[in-house]
N, C-alpha and C positions, 0 to 999 in steps of 0.2 A: 520344166525345161532344163534346170540345172542338173537334175539327175540324169537326163538323157545325154547331156554333154559329158558328164563324168563317165557314164557307161561307154560312150564312144571313145573317149580318150583312153580308158582302161583297155579296150579292145585293141586300139592302135598300138599301145605299148606292149601288150602280151602276144600279139600275133607273131612277131619275129621270133620270140622265144620258142613258141610251139613249132615254127618252121625249122629252127635249128635243132630242136629236140628230135624231130622226125628224121632229119638228115643224120643226126648222131646215132639214132637207133638203126638206121639202114647201114651205116658204116660199121657199127658194132656187129651186126648180123653177118656182114660180109667178112669181117675179120674172124669171127667165130668159125665160119665155113672154111676159110683158108687154113686156119690153124688145125681144124679137124682133118681136112684133107692131107695136110702135111704130116700129121701124126699117124694117120692110117697108112700113108705111103712109106714112111720111114720107121715103121714099128720095130723091125728086126734090128736096125742099126741102133735105135735108142735103147733097146733092151740090153744089147751087148755093152754099150758104154755105161749104162746104169750100174751094172755090177762092178765095173772098173772104178767108177767114181766112189762107190761105197767102200771099196777096199782101200782107196787112197785116204778117204776121210778117217777110217779106222786106224790107219797107220799114223796119221797126224795126231789123233786123239791120244794114242798110246805114247807118243814121243813127248807130250807135255808132261 
């Protein structure tokens, strides 16, 4: 009977953790999908700014 009570108490303590973990996994998946859609939609703009940023970084490195 003691073991049964321990098992039940462990289940009660761990169930909320698994519920939050599944919500977190869904939120992570939604975030991943939004980020991917954003990157696909703004591909041209990101490519043009990437070159500009690299040039700026090279100038800063040379000035030191």
